[in-house]
SETITI-871731 format. One record per residue: residue in three letters; x, y, z of N, C-alpha, C, O, CB in turn. Coordinates in pm, whole numbers, plus 50000, padded with zeros to 5 digits. Each point is the difference from the previous one (the first is absolute). Glycine has a CB too. Example, Ala and Ser with C-alpha at 12.3 -4.5 7.8 and 13.67 -1.06 7.14 Angstrom:
['ala',[51319,49431,50780],[49911,50119,50000],[50090,50120,50000],[50104,49998,50066],[49707,49885,50059]]
['ser',[50154,50222,49803],[50082,50119,50006],[49923,50109,50073],[50051,50111,50017],[50067,49826,49768]]
END
This chain:
['unk',[78864,62368,90447],[49889,49915,50155],[49893,50104,50014],[50023,50121,49995],[50181,49760,50192]]
['unk',[49646,50055,49835],[49927,50134,50101],[50011,49970,50132],[49987,49888,50050],[49833,50173,49799]]
['unk',[50217,50094,50234],[49981,50039,50104],[49891,50033,50057],[49934,50096,49960],[50229,49935,49991]]
['unk',[49799,49888,50162],[49894,50089,50115],[50056,50043,50096],[50080,49920,50050],[49752,49967,49922]]
['unk',[50156,50243,50095],[49994,50072,50116],[49916,49931,50113],[49888,50046,49977],[50143,50155,49878]]
['unk',[49953,49700,50275],[49917,49962,50046],[50021,50134,50155],[50105,50036,50052],[49885,49656,49796]]
['unk',[49871,50350,50184],[50047,50112,50112],[49894,49965,50082],[49886,50037,49975],[50226,50172,49902]]
['unk',[49930,49691,50265],[49846,49989,50075],[50021,50180,50100],[50101,50062,50030],[49865,49556,50019]]
['unk',[49886,50412,49975],[50011,50108,50019],[49931,50016,50166],[49902,49926,50009],[50108,50130,49702]]
['unk',[50017,50016,50409],[49871,49977,50085],[50068,50139,50065],[50101,50007,50069],[49799,49684,49975]]
['unk',[49976,50458,49893],[50024,50079,50119],[50124,50066,49920],[50109,50000,50057],[49796,49844,50182]]
['unk',[50084,50216,49628],[50180,50029,49969],[49976,50139,49915],[50071,50033,49905],[50059,49676,50057]]
['unk',[49771,50360,50083],[49942,50121,49893],[50118,50111,50022],[49998,50112,49950],[49703,49852,50075]]
['unk',[50381,49995,50042],[50148,50147,50007],[50087,49910,49890],[50093,50066,49955],[49946,50057,50370]]
['unk',[49951,49732,49618],[50118,49983,49973],[49974,49949,49847],[50072,49993,49901],[50028,49967,50356]]
['unk',[49776,50010,49767],[49963,49881,49845],[50017,50103,49898],[50052,49936,49909],[49736,49875,50170]]
['unk',[50199,50333,49873],[50020,50052,49875],[50103,49995,49937],[50005,49971,49881],[49870,50134,50177]]
['unk',[50256,49933,50040],[50119,50002,50010],[50072,49856,49949],[50097,50010,49926],[49852,50173,50260]]
['unk',[50006,49694,49851],[50044,49857,49971],[49941,49996,49844],[50081,49978,49910],[49905,49897,50365]]
['unk',[49882,50144,49693],[49927,49985,49894],[50076,50046,49885],[50027,49926,49905],[49778,50090,50225]]
['unk',[50239,50150,49882],[50047,50107,49919],[50151,49924,49975],[50038,50004,49883],[49809,50239,50225]]
['unk',[50224,49701,49970],[50139,49944,49994],[49940,49901,49845],[50051,50025,49891],[50073,49969,50444]]
['unk',[49758,49891,49677],[50038,49906,49936],[49937,50039,49875],[50024,49927,49904],[50013,49909,50277]]
['unk',[49858,50301,49797],[49930,50001,49887],[50125,50065,49962],[50021,49979,49880],[49704,50020,50141]]
['unk',[50329,50042,50010],[50153,50065,49907],[50104,49938,49995],[50099,50073,49994],[49864,50112,50055]]
['unk',[50070,49644,49951],[50072,49915,49945],[49971,49974,49903],[49878,50014,49991],[50168,49927,50154]]
['unk',[50005,50020,49750],[49936,49929,49842],[50050,49827,50060],[49967,49911,49921],[50105,50339,49811]]
['unk',[49998,49704,50390],[49989,49850,50007],[49871,50008,50046],[49950,49945,49902],[50283,49959,50145]]
['unk',[49671,50122,50026],[49864,49957,50045],[49917,50039,49940],[49982,50120,49980],[50064,49866,50189]]
['unk',[49839,49869,49761],[49931,49955,49925],[49838,50079,50035],[49927,50076,49937],[50258,49692,50041]]
['unk',[49808,50161,50170],[49934,50015,50084],[49944,50031,50120],[50017,49887,50045],[50035,50056,49825]]
['unk',[49888,50123,50232],[50035,50016,50159],[49847,49949,50029],[49901,50015,49927],[50304,50220,50114]]
['unk',[49802,49717,50055],[49892,49909,50054],[49980,50038,50183],[50020,49912,50084],[50057,49869,49699]]
['unk',[49888,50342,50250],[49960,49997,50133],[49858,49924,50065],[49879,50003,49975],[50259,50208,49986]]
['unk',[49948,49723,50133],[49890,49896,50080],[49954,50115,50117],[50087,50018,50085],[50046,49693,49881]]
['unk',[49769,50351,50046],[49951,50034,50170],[49933,49965,50114],[49879,50019,50013],[50139,50088,49885]]
['unk',[50068,49833,50206],[50016,49933,50066],[49844,50019,50141],[49992,49949,50112],[50320,50057,49768]]
['unk',[49589,50088,50046],[49913,50039,50092],[50040,50149,50062],[49955,50037,50108],[50001,49702,49934]]
['unk',[50109,50321,49900],[50001,50113,50013],[49900,50104,50039],[49922,50041,49913],[50216,49870,49969]]
['unk',[49858,50142,50255],[49926,50151,50031],[50005,50119,49983],[49925,50086,50048],[50061,49822,50051]]
['unk',[50151,50112,49794],[49999,50130,49964],[49961,49982,49823],[49919,49932,49937],[50279,50161,50285]]
['unk',[49925,50024,49739],[49948,50041,49866],[50099,49897,49906],[50005,50013,49878],[49915,50274,50184]]
['unk',[50144,49627,49999],[50110,49960,49897],[49971,49912,49891],[50094,49980,49923],[50041,50046,50250]]
['unk',[49727,49899,49797],[49948,49937,49908],[49953,50132,49880],[50008,49987,49878],[49920,49786,50312]]
['unk',[50040,50306,49857],[49901,50121,49907],[50127,50064,49954],[49985,50107,49942],[49761,49958,50201]]
['unk',[50358,49896,49870],[50123,50145,50008],[50062,49915,49863],[50000,50056,49891],[50085,50057,50438]]
['unk',[49988,49697,49691],[50039,49921,49925],[49874,49999,49871],[50033,50008,49882],[50125,49865,50331]]
['unk',[49712,50117,49826],[49918,50027,49888],[50027,50112,49838],[50022,49970,49883],[49843,49968,50361]]
['unk',[50118,50194,49830],[50044,50124,50013],[50129,49979,49862],[50003,50051,49887],[49922,50007,50433]]
['unk',[50156,49861,49739],[50102,50006,49944],[50002,49915,49839],[50093,50022,49923],[49997,50017,50344]]
['unk',[49822,49887,49704],[49924,49908,49905],[50104,49889,50000],[50029,49947,49893],[49829,50229,49947]]
['unk',[50203,49783,50278],[49968,49816,50043],[49957,49964,50033],[49916,50053,50073],[50160,49902,49940]]
['unk',[49942,49844,49961],[49894,49915,50057],[49985,50020,50123],[50098,50048,50058],[49931,49802,49806]]
['unk',[49853,50121,50212],[50025,49979,50130],[49881,49962,50066],[49887,50048,50005],[50288,50099,49988]]
['unk',[49895,49720,50074],[49911,49922,50063],[49961,49976,50171],[50078,49941,50075],[49999,49977,49703]]
['unk',[49813,50129,50259],[49957,50038,50126],[49936,49861,50075],[49901,49935,49967],[50055,50329,49940]]
['unk',[50122,49718,50185],[49949,49854,50085],[49838,50053,50065],[49901,49928,50009],[50401,49967,50092]]
['unk',[49707,50233,49936],[49890,50003,50097],[49978,50007,50139],[49933,50091,50047],[50040,49824,49797]]
['unk',[50070,50009,50218],[50069,50004,50128],[50144,49968,50039],[50074,49928,49932],[49718,50033,50097]]
['unk',[50240,50093,50077],[50168,49942,50005],[50016,49869,50065],[49954,49941,50098],[50134,50291,49928]]
['unk',[50037,49737,49835],[50016,49818,50050],[50118,49996,50040],[50051,49904,50058],[49819,49969,49783]]
['unk',[50200,50266,50124],[50172,49956,50022],[50046,50002,49891],[49935,49983,49897],[50063,49874,50268]]
['unk',[50141,50168,49842],[50111,50003,49876],[50006,49875,49896],[49995,49990,49878],[50153,50142,50292]]
['unk',[49863,49788,49930],[49993,49823,49906],[49876,49991,49908],[50004,49982,49878],[50094,49868,50339]]
['unk',[49796,50164,49856],[49856,49973,49899],[49996,50092,49893],[49933,49963,49903],[49921,49969,50282]]
['unk',[50225,50222,49806],[49975,50058,49893],[50120,49957,49889],[49974,49991,49880],[49891,50199,50265]]
['unk',[50284,49781,49914],[50074,49947,49892],[49971,49833,49980],[50086,49923,49958],[50100,50277,50092]]
['unk',[49743,49779,49970],[49931,49861,49960],[49883,50043,49902],[50006,49963,49883],[50046,49904,50357]]
['unk',[49884,50180,49788],[49887,50067,49876],[50095,50051,49893],[49990,49942,49892],[49804,50156,50272]]
['unk',[50279,49981,49843],[50090,50079,49914],[50074,49858,49919],[49984,50005,49878],[50062,50254,50307]]
['unk',[50003,49664,49846],[50073,49900,49932],[49907,49943,49927],[50014,49991,49878],[50151,49973,50274]]
['unk',[49725,49988,49912],[49887,49920,49889],[49940,50069,49889],[49951,49935,49908],[49981,49948,50274]]
['unk',[50066,50243,49819],[49966,50101,49902],[50065,50031,49864],[49945,50022,49892],[49997,50053,50306]]
['unk',[50213,49920,49841],[50102,50049,49941],[50042,49861,49897],[50005,49882,50035],[50065,50312,50186]]
['unk',[49959,49865,49637],[50018,49892,49918],[50115,50026,49917],[50009,49951,49888],[49760,49994,50118]]
['unk',[50354,50157,50062],[50058,50090,49953],[50181,49866,50023],[50014,49925,50096],[49766,50388,49983]]
['unk',[50343,49704,49782],[50066,49919,50090],[50088,50021,50142],[50057,49908,50059],[49923,50022,49724]]
['unk',[50020,50195,50255],[50080,50037,50129],[49872,50103,50045],[49915,50062,49937],[50394,49918,49991]]
['unk',[49724,50005,50206],[49924,50036,50102],[50090,50112,50072],[50097,49949,50056],[49773,49814,49960]]
['unk',[50124,50368,49995],[50070,50084,50099],[49935,50045,50118],[49917,50089,49984],[50190,49975,49840]]
['unk',[49910,49901,50275],[49915,50003,50133],[50031,50153,50071],[50094,49989,50078],[49927,49717,49966]]
['unk',[49946,50381,49951],[50032,50103,50109],[49863,50044,50084],[49883,50018,49964],[50324,50075,49878]]
['unk',[49865,49918,50294],[49951,50085,50108],[49907,50156,49988],[50070,50101,50009],[50148,49767,50068]]
['unk',[49635,50152,49906],[49936,50113,49966],[50056,50118,50069],[49962,50107,49951],[49846,49760,50005]]
['unk',[50313,50148,50196],[49996,50065,50054],[50190,50044,49961],[50071,50032,50095],[49663,49877,50070]]
['unk',[50307,50089,49738],[50151,50013,49928],[50003,50171,50011],[49922,50086,49959],[50088,49669,49831]]
['unk',[50108,50250,50281],[50049,50163,49935],[50089,49975,49922],[50071,49901,50012],[49904,50241,50163]]
['unk',[50040,49966,49704],[50138,50032,49917],[50030,49857,49903],[50111,49958,49969],[50009,50216,50255]]
['unk',[49762,49773,49742],[49990,49899,49876],[50060,50076,49899],[49973,50120,50001],[49814,49755,50054]]
['unk',[50311,50069,49829],[50049,50015,49928],[50011,49913,49897],[49960,49886,50023],[50096,50233,50120]]
['unk',[50000,49911,49721],[50026,49900,49904],[50098,49913,50057],[49979,49880,50015],[49967,50261,49800]]
['unk',[50189,49930,50223],[50115,49898,50065],[49951,49884,50085],[50047,49887,49987],[50101,50309,50025]]
['unk',[49737,49840,50094],[49916,49912,50034],[49966,49865,49919],[50052,49890,49978],[49884,50315,50118]]
['unk',[49978,49848,49880],[49942,49893,49857],[50102,49916,49949],[49989,49877,49997],[49859,50294,49907]]
['unk',[50259,49895,50053],[50095,49934,49931],[50039,49864,50101],[49979,49879,49987],[50109,50364,49880]]
['unk',[49973,49835,50231],[50074,49864,50088],[49937,49893,50016],[50052,49889,50011],[50045,50237,50110]]
['unk',[49768,49903,49881],[49909,49860,50106],[49995,49954,49876],[50026,49880,50004],[49800,50179,50226]]
['unk',[50140,49999,49590],[49963,49910,49889],[50084,49935,49927],[49965,49890,49956],[49886,50229,50036]]
['unk',[50315,49947,49968],[50078,49964,49950],[50051,49837,50042],[49978,49924,49906],[50045,50340,50064]]
['unk',[50029,49679,50132],[50017,49892,50026],[49867,49944,49925],[50001,49969,49881],[50159,50069,50337]]
['unk',[49767,49957,49834],[49888,49903,49939],[49945,49978,49854],[49925,49921,49943],[50021,50132,50265]]
['unk',[50135,50069,49759],[49947,50021,49819],[50086,49956,49946],[49973,49954,49889],[49918,50232,50088]]
['unk',[50278,49801,50078],[50064,49972,49981],[50068,49817,50008],[50102,49955,49949],[49850,50322,50085]]
['unk',[49936,49649,50055],[49978,49839,50020],[50108,50035,50134],[50000,49884,50042],[49951,49941,49667]]
['unk',[50122,50234,50370],[50080,50003,50083],[49976,49936,50130],[50083,49960,50082],[49965,50213,49795]]
['unk',[49785,49822,50129],[49952,49929,50122],[49825,50038,49978],[49982,50102,49933],[50279,49930,50254]]
['unk',[49650,49919,49847],[49859,49977,50044],[49971,50108,50067],[49885,50033,49972],[50116,49738,50042]]
['unk',[50053,50309,50072],[49882,50070,50088],[50155,50093,50077],[50085,49958,50079],[49625,49806,49980]]
['unk',[50271,50399,49863],[50067,50048,50107],[49913,50067,50143],[49877,50013,50004],[50298,50022,49785]]
['unk',[49928,50005,50333],[49952,50063,50080],[50079,50124,50021],[50122,50013,49992],[49778,49788,50085]]
['unk',[50004,50292,49952],[50095,50165,49972],[50029,50049,50194],[49925,50021,50096],[49889,50110,49589]]
['unk',[50267,49869,50303],[50054,50104,50155],[50043,50094,49985],[50079,50030,49911],[49979,49841,50195]]
['unk',[49884,50220,50008],[49987,50154,49978],[50173,50028,50045],[50048,49907,50066],[49634,50156,50009]]
['unk',[50408,50050,49898],[50090,50015,50019],[49998,50135,49981],[49939,50050,49905],[50133,49741,50064]]
['unk',[50015,50300,50143],[50040,50125,49927],[49863,50157,50006],[49999,50119,49966],[50163,49654,49847]]
['unk',[49733,50120,50258],[49928,50078,50002],[49962,50066,50130],[50062,50095,50047],[49897,49792,49765]]
['unk',[49932,50054,50245],[49984,50039,50165],[50082,49894,50088],[50013,49878,49990],[49730,50219,49977]]
['unk',[50300,49984,50109],[50065,49916,50149],[49941,49881,50029],[50059,49892,49996],[49979,50306,50118]]
['unk',[49811,49825,49926],[49919,49878,50096],[49967,49912,49869],[50062,49893,50000],[49801,50252,50238]]
['unk',[50083,49869,49690],[49993,49927,49861],[50102,49909,49976],[49990,49878,49997],[49913,50303,49914]]
['unk',[50202,49892,50069],[50131,49923,49934],[50031,49890,50121],[50004,49881,49969],[50120,50349,49877]]
['unk',[49896,49810,50290],[50041,49939,50080],[49849,49862,50025],[50020,49882,50031],[50182,50373,50062]]
['unk',[49685,49796,49887],[49920,49868,50029],[50008,49861,49847],[49974,49880,50001],[49826,50330,50179]]
['unk',[50243,49870,49722],[49995,49891,49897],[50156,49976,49977],[50022,49926,49903],[49735,50144,49974]]
['unk',[50384,49987,50208],[50096,49946,49994],[49981,49871,50142],[50088,49913,50002],[50045,50334,49854]]
['unk',[49790,49748,50222],[49972,49894,50092],[49893,49940,49929],[50061,49907,49947],[50012,50194,50270]]
['unk',[49826,49889,49750],[49921,49857,49903],[50005,50085,49900],[49951,50112,50012],[49864,49725,50121]]
['unk',[50251,50119,49745],[49978,50048,49842],[49901,49918,49971],[49925,50051,49916],[50298,50014,50000]]
['unk',[49737,49806,50128],[49870,49918,49953],[49897,50054,50017],[49913,49959,49924],[50165,49870,50114]]
['unk',[49877,50279,50058],[49909,50068,50000],[49946,50118,49906],[49913,50083,50026],[50155,49823,50160]]
['unk',[50011,50077,49690],[49943,50123,49894],[49911,49961,49931],[49983,49887,49954],[50196,50210,50014]]
['unk',[49746,50013,50021],[49874,49985,49906],[50047,49990,49847],[49937,49943,49912],[49912,50201,50259]]
['unk',[50263,49918,49814],[50026,50040,49812],[50089,49894,49969],[50111,49976,50046],[49890,50303,49932]]
['unk',[49935,49664,49941],[50048,49904,49913],[49966,49935,49852],[49881,49998,49969],[50150,49988,50247]]
['unk',[50054,49966,49700],[49938,49980,49886],[50006,49809,50017],[50079,49939,50073],[50006,50341,49765]]
['unk',[49779,49645,50050],[50058,49907,50035],[49945,49924,49848],[49927,50071,49931],[50092,49954,50378]]
['unk',[50004,49870,49651],[49951,49934,49850],[49826,49957,50074],[49969,49946,50106],[50337,49909,49751]]
['unk',[49603,50206,50017],[49885,49931,50073],[49980,49824,50026],[49954,49931,50091],[49947,50292,49801]]
['unk',[50157,49752,49983],[50025,49794,50003],[50026,49961,50107],[49947,49891,50024],[50156,50067,49787]]
['unk',[49986,50103,50309],[50018,49905,50093],[49944,50057,50127],[50032,49958,50112],[50166,49945,49769]]
['unk',[49710,50200,50096],[49926,50046,50133],[49856,50004,49989],[49936,50065,50083],[50249,50071,49973]]
['unk',[49746,49790,49834],[49868,50019,50012],[49929,49931,50042],[49885,50016,50040],[50139,50073,49842]]
['unk',[50060,49802,50109],[49907,49899,50069],[50028,50006,50176],[49943,49906,50056],[50068,49921,49698]]
['unk',[50059,50257,50334],[49966,50030,50123],[49909,50013,50091],[49942,50109,50002],[50172,49936,49915]]
['unk',[49853,49868,50165],[49867,50003,50108],[50013,50022,50138],[50083,49933,50062],[49833,49919,49804]]
['unk',[50010,50237,50197],[50041,49989,50136],[50000,50196,50045],[49958,50048,50105],[50224,49655,49856]]
['unk',[49862,50351,49955],[50057,50129,50068],[49939,50064,50059],[50049,50072,50086],[50059,49947,49795]]
['unk',[49708,49974,50084],[49895,50096,50091],[50009,49902,50156],[49929,50031,50097],[49859,50074,49658]]
['unk',[50284,49806,50248],[50025,49950,50101],[50142,50078,50114],[50006,50000,50123],[49868,49783,49706]]
['unk',[50194,50258,50101],[50120,50013,50025],[50065,50137,50134],[50102,50008,50068],[49875,49873,49648]]
['unk',[49887,50214,50268],[50005,50119,50084],[50134,50073,49909],[50026,50017,49881],[49869,49869,50398]]
['unk',[50177,50145,49864],[50123,50136,49931],[50105,49880,49989],[50117,50022,50032],[49848,50275,50116]]
['unk',[50003,49597,49814],[50140,49872,49942],[49969,49991,49864],[50038,49903,49935],[49992,49918,50272]]
['unk',[49906,50268,49746],[50001,49937,49859],[50125,50028,49877],[50007,49946,49890],[49733,50076,50173]]
['unk',[50331,50058,49984],[50124,50038,49890],[50090,49834,50014],[50039,49921,49915],[49996,50424,50142]]
['unk',[49972,49655,50143],[50076,49886,50018],[49965,49838,49944],[50075,49903,50009],[49970,50261,50182]]
['unk',[49807,49840,49746],[49961,49901,49945],[49958,50017,49893],[49931,49916,49941],[50044,50013,50221]]
['unk',[50071,50217,49776],[50016,49947,49808],[50144,49956,50020],[50028,49887,49961],[49814,50313,49858]]
['unk',[50252,49873,50236],[50152,49947,49989],[50019,49851,50068],[50077,49958,49914],[50012,50304,50101]]
['unk',[49904,49685,50029],[49924,49827,50023],[49987,49930,49912],[50066,49901,49970],[49813,50149,50162]]
['unk',[49986,50019,49792],[49966,49938,49881],[50081,49983,49900],[49985,49907,49921],[49845,50160,50133]]
['unk',[50296,50050,49931],[50026,50040,49869],[50129,49892,50032],[50047,49933,49908],[49844,50360,50015]]
['unk',[50150,49698,50184],[50148,49942,50032],[49970,49848,49960],[50099,49932,49973],[49990,50241,50248]]
['unk',[49799,49773,49773],[49980,49838,50005],[49954,50008,49799],[49961,49899,49941],[49908,50023,50416]]
['unk',[50144,50180,49588],[49964,49960,49915],[50075,50090,49891],[49973,49969,49884],[49820,49931,50237]]
['unk',[50273,50179,49891],[50144,50055,49931],[50078,50072,50079],[50032,49960,50112],[49875,50058,49692]]
['unk',[50146,50135,50127],[50098,50062,50006],[50010,50167,50079],[50000,50092,49918],[50018,49732,49871]]
['unk',[49988,50213,50346],[49983,50112,50048],[50119,50079,50004],[50111,49966,50042],[49716,49943,50063]]
['unk',[50134,50209,49842],[50118,50094,50035],[49979,50135,50087],[49885,50039,50023],[50192,49871,49758]]
['unk',[50037,50162,50269],[49955,50123,50073],[50044,50114,49919],[50102,49982,49935],[49913,49915,50291]]
['unk',[49935,50202,49766],[50016,50118,49935],[49992,50121,50086],[49905,50019,50076],[50011,49866,49737]]
['unk',[50187,50199,50173],[50034,50098,50092],[49839,50106,49912],[49993,49989,49877],[50382,49973,50198]]
['unk',[49541,50106,49980],[49964,50131,49966],[50067,50131,50056],[49975,50015,50119],[49833,49858,49855]]
['unk',[50251,50202,49986],[50076,50114,50062],[49863,50160,49986],[49922,50062,49928],[50399,49800,49969]]
['unk',[49728,50129,50207],[49895,50182,50049],[49842,49986,49994],[49934,50104,49990],[50252,50070,49871]]
['unk',[49746,49695,50146],[49875,49971,50015],[49963,49917,50151],[50049,49900,50053],[49956,50105,49670]]
['unk',[49903,50074,50310],[49922,49944,50142],[49848,49993,49999],[49935,50003,49896],[50249,50101,50233]]
['unk',[49772,49887,49977],[49869,49973,50025],[49955,50106,50146],[50065,50059,50087],[49969,49659,49790]]
['unk',[49818,50264,50091],[49908,50063,50123],[49992,49929,50103],[49898,49930,49994],[49975,50166,49876]]
['unk',[50225,49880,50281],[50041,49865,50062],[49822,49993,50081],[49924,50096,49992],[50436,49923,50059]]
['unk',[49608,49869,50013],[49887,49979,50076],[49999,50102,50082],[49902,50063,49960],[50091,49715,50024]]
['unk',[50063,50296,50129],[49955,50055,50072],[49959,50156,49994],[49941,50066,50085],[50164,49743,49991]]
['unk',[49970,50246,49733],[49932,50101,49997],[49890,49991,49913],[49946,50108,49978],[50237,49995,50087]]
['unk',[49774,49810,49885],[49901,50011,49919],[49845,49957,50149],[49880,50004,49971],[50313,49908,49717]]
['unk',[49847,50060,50421],[49911,49866,50072],[49967,50104,50133],[49893,50015,50060],[50256,49694,49857]]
['unk',[50030,50383,50111],[49976,50051,50127],[50076,49853,50082],[49994,49880,49972],[49742,50307,49975]]
['unk',[50348,49904,50186],[50095,49881,50031],[49990,49896,50074],[50089,49917,50015],[50014,50218,49954]]
['unk',[49787,49863,50083],[49940,49925,50094],[49945,49873,49898],[50036,49883,50010],[49902,50336,50179]]
['unk',[49969,49835,49715],[49953,49893,49895],[50071,49916,49972],[50000,49878,50020],[49898,50242,49896]]
['unk',[50221,50008,49992],[50115,49913,49899],[50104,49901,50052],[50066,49919,49934],[49925,50280,49942]]
['unk',[50009,49827,50278],[50069,49966,50068],[49938,49815,50043],[50070,49905,50035],[50000,50401,50023]]
['unk',[49813,49698,49926],[49852,49900,50061],[50095,49892,49852],[50066,49897,50007],[49578,50306,50108]]
['unk',[50320,49881,49776],[50007,49957,49870],[50157,49872,49996],[50026,49883,49971],[49832,50408,49927]]
['unk',[50190,49803,50139],[50164,49962,49983],[50054,49847,50065],[50062,49906,49951],[49977,50376,50073]]
['unk',[49898,49746,50122],[49958,49894,50057],[49905,49870,49934],[50009,49879,50022],[50030,50310,50138]]
['unk',[49913,49849,49795],[49922,49873,49867],[50048,49968,49908],[49971,49898,49938],[49867,50159,50078]]
['unk',[50235,50013,49960],[50101,49980,49836],[50078,49883,50086],[49954,49886,49994],[50105,50407,49841]]
['unk',[50071,49736,50253],[50031,49930,50075],[49927,49870,50012],[50048,49915,49925],[50031,50279,50152]]
['unk',[49819,49764,49995],[49919,49862,50061],[49999,49923,49839],[50034,49885,49970],[49766,50232,50277]]
['unk',[50149,49991,49667],[49986,49898,49903],[50152,50001,49922],[50000,49889,49948],[49711,50145,50028]]
['unk',[50355,49999,50005],[50145,49914,49929],[50041,49956,50095],[50101,49952,49949],[49984,50164,49882]]
['unk',[49925,49850,50300],[50018,49864,50098],[49903,49854,49936],[50020,49884,49966],[50007,50311,50281]]
['unk',[49874,49893,49764],[49876,49859,49926],[50012,49978,49895],[49964,49883,49988],[49871,50151,50105]]
['unk',[50206,50020,49775],[50046,49970,49877],[50115,49890,50043],[49980,49879,49990],[49955,50367,49883]]
['unk',[50195,49814,50177],[50113,49920,49977],[49976,49863,50107],[50049,49891,49969],[50121,50343,49956]]
['unk',[49770,49778,50169],[49953,49878,50063],[49918,49905,49892],[50087,49922,49961],[49900,50214,50274]]
['unk',[49902,49836,49704],[49945,49988,49918],[50122,49987,49907],[50056,49892,50020],[49724,50210,50065]]
['unk',[50268,49957,49839],[50103,49943,49894],[50069,49889,50032],[50000,49902,49925],[50032,50299,50008]]
['unk',[50053,49802,50216],[50063,49924,50039],[49989,49856,50044],[50078,49904,49998],[49962,50293,50015]]
['unk',[49820,49821,50032],[49881,49848,50011],[50012,49952,49854],[50033,49884,49977],[49749,50203,50210]]
['unk',[50188,50006,49708],[49988,49929,49883],[50121,49953,49949],[49989,49914,49912],[49829,50203,50047]]
['unk',[50279,49914,50069],[50140,49926,49926],[50032,49818,50045],[50097,49940,49953],[50030,50350,50069]]
END
C-alpha cells in the first residue's frame, strides 16, 4: 500500500524540518506533502529544500482548508496526517498510527500524546478527539467536504465523518509533544486562539446534533 504523509503548516519554521526528516527516514512513507497555509516565515522554503512536495495556498485560510486541499491531491491508499509543530516524532509514533489501518483493524487512527509534556498530555487526555495526528484510508475520506469552514473544529469534524462511515481507533504516542498556541503566538494571542477553538468545537457539536 502506498502511504502519503500530509502536513498542514502555518509558520512552523522551527519544527517542520524535524517532522519531515523523521518521515523521510521511515521506510513506510512513500510520499510527503506539505500544504503551506500562507506562512509568513520560511516554513515552505525549508520543506522545499528537503525535497518534498509542497503546495502553497498563498494566504492563510485555516487548517481545514489546508487539509482539504491535500486530501484532494493525494492518490495514495493511506494518508498519514501530522501537525507541523511536532517535537520528538520518530518511527514508533509513525508505526503506532499506521499499523491498525494497515492491518484493517480500523479505518482511521487518532494519536494521543502520553508521557511527553504535562500540559500537552493533559490537553489530549481531556479532549483526545482534537489530536491532529492520524492515519486514515484515503478511500473513506476522499469525498469529505466543508473542512475549510470548520475553523479549529476540523479534527472533530473529521472524527464525526469517519464515525458515520467506518471504524475509529485511538492509539497512544509516547513521549511525543508539540508547541502549544501560547508558546508560538504569545500568551494573549494564544489564549484568544484557544477560546476560538472551543467556540468552533461547540459549533461543530451543535451542527452534528442537529443533523442526526
